MARVO-978575 format. One record per atom (N, C-alpha, C, CB): residue in one letter; y, x, z. Coordinates in steps of 0.02 Angstrom, whole numbers, plus 50000, padded with zeros to 5 digits. Glycine has a CB too. Layout:
N
aYXZ ...
END
This chain:
77
m535215948758338 m535575946858278 m535135942158237 m535785953058237 s535445937158210 s535065932258171 s534875935258103 s535475925758161 p534335932858074 p534125935158007 p534665934057954 p533485931757986 s535025928457960 s535555927157910 s536125932257916 s535825920057918 s536285934257978 s536805939457987 s536565946157961 s536995939958060 e535935947757973 e535665954057948 e535705954357872 e534935954957970 q535535948857839 q535565948557767 q536285948857743 q535225942157741 a536735945457776 a537445945457757 a537745952457765 a537835940457800 l537575955957819 l537825962757828 l537535967457776 l537655965257898 a536915966357755 a536625970357702 a537005969457637 a535875968657693 v537205963257623 v537605961957563 v538265965657567 v537725954357554 l538605965257625 l539245968657632 l539165976257627 l539565966857699 r538635978957657 r538525986157652 r538395988357580 r537925988257696 g538055984157543 g537935985657472 g538565985657430 g537435980757444 k539055981757450 k539675981257413 k540195986357437 k539955974357419 a540145988657498 a540665992757529 a540715999657498 a540535993357604 r541336001457481 r541486008157457 r542166010057485 r541486008557378 g542216015957513 g542846018057543 g543206023557506 g542716020357612 h542966025557448 h543286031057412 h543916028657375 h542786034157362 p544356033157356 p544986031257324 p544916027157260 p545386037357309 g544376027857223 g544296024157161 g543936017457169 g543926028257112 a543816015357229 a543456009157241 a543866003157220 a543256008457316 s543525997857197 s543875991757179 s544135988357243 s543405986857140 s544565983557234 s544855980257292 s544315976457332 s545405975357270 g543825973657298 g543275970157333 g542845974957372 g542855966357284 e542695980757342 e542305985857376 e542675988357438 e542145991757329 r543325989257431 r543735991557486 r543775986257541 r544445993357462 a543805979957522 a543835974457571 a543195974357613 a543925967657536 a542615975057580 a541985975257617 a541965981257663 a541385975557568 w542215986857640 w542245992957681 w542685991757742 w542525998957639 d543275988857732 d543745987557787 d543425982857839 d544385984457761 i543095977657816 i542785972857862 i542245976357904 i542475966857824 l541805980157872 l541275983557908 l541545988757957 l540795986957859 q542055992457936 q542355997457981 q542685994158041 q542876001557943 n543015988558030 n543345985058086 n542835981858133 n543815979758059 f542285979158105 f541745976658148 f541465982258192 f541185973458106 a541335988058163 a541045993658200 a541525996258253 a540875999358152 a542165996258239 a542665998758287 a542865993458337 a543276001358250 g542705987158323 g542915981758368 g543645980258363 g542745983558438 s543955981958307 s544665980758298 s544785974358258 s545005986758263 p545385971658262 p545535965458225 p545465966358150 p546235963058242 v545265961058116 v545175961058044 v545635955858014 v544425959658025 n545975957657960 n546385952757923 n545925949457872 n547005956257888 f545575944157894 f545085940957852 f545405937557792 f544695935857891 a545995934857799 a546315931457742 a546405936257684 a546995928457763 e546665942057697 e546775947057644 e546105949457616 e547175952957670 c545625950757659 c544985953357637 c544595948157597 c544575955657696 l544605941857619 l544225936657583 l544485935657513 l544255930157622 i545135936357503 i545425935557437 i545165940857390 i546195935957440 r545055946857416 r544835952457373 r544085952457360 r545035958957405 l543695948957400 l542965948857391 l542755943857338 l542625947157457 d542175945057308 d541885940157262 d541535934757303 d541385943557213 g541245929857269 g540935924157303 g540375926157350 g540665919457252 e539965930957329 e539405933157371 e539665936657434 e538945937957332 g540185940657427 g540475944057485 g540805939157533 g540985949157462 r541145934157505 r541455929057548 r540935925257587 r541875924157505 r540395923457553 r539855919757586 r539555924057643 r539295917857536 a539485930557631 a539215934957682 a539665935257743 a539105942057654 v540315935857732 v540785936157788 v540775929557827 v541505937557763 l540785924057792 l540765917557826 l540125916557865 l540855911957775 t539565918957838 t538935918457874 t538965922257940 t538355921157831 v539235928257938 v539295932258000 v539755928758049 v539555939357984 l540315926158025 l540795922758070 l540485916558102 l541425920958033 i540115912758063 i539785906758090 i539265908658143 i539455902658034 d538885913958129 d538385916258177 d538715918858241 d537945921658146 l539285922158233 l539655924458293 l539905918558334 l540255928858272 a540185913658300 a540455907858335 a539915903658369 a540835903458286 s539325903458340 s538785899458369 s538365903258420 s538335896758313 g538485909758426 g538125913758475 g537465916658450 g537995909558535 r537305915658386 r536685918458359 r536735925958347 r536515914958293 t537355928358342 t537475935558334 t538025937458383 t537685937258260 g537945943158415 g538445945558462 g538865950958431 g538125948058525 l539465951958458 l539905957258432 l539575964158439 l540565957158470 s539185964958490 s538845971458499 s538335972858444 s538505971658568 d538085967558412 d537615968458357 d537945971258294 d537285961858341 l538585970458288 l538945972358227 l539155979658226 l539545968058219 g539145982858282 g539375989858286 g538875994958268 g539615991258353 
END
């Protein structure tokens, strides 16, 4: 896994909350991380809308690293 992906995932983990009182952005980060771990499809459009700028940047960093081969899907689980 690339250092930029590691940092981006750390940002998402810091924002992720799965409890019923979580904000929509916290829940979006939680959903993205859970779907990465399970290997299931993610609705990025909906999740990106709910994230703040830092969270969006983190998701895009991970996606770019996945597309370029610097990070593998197995690294995300």
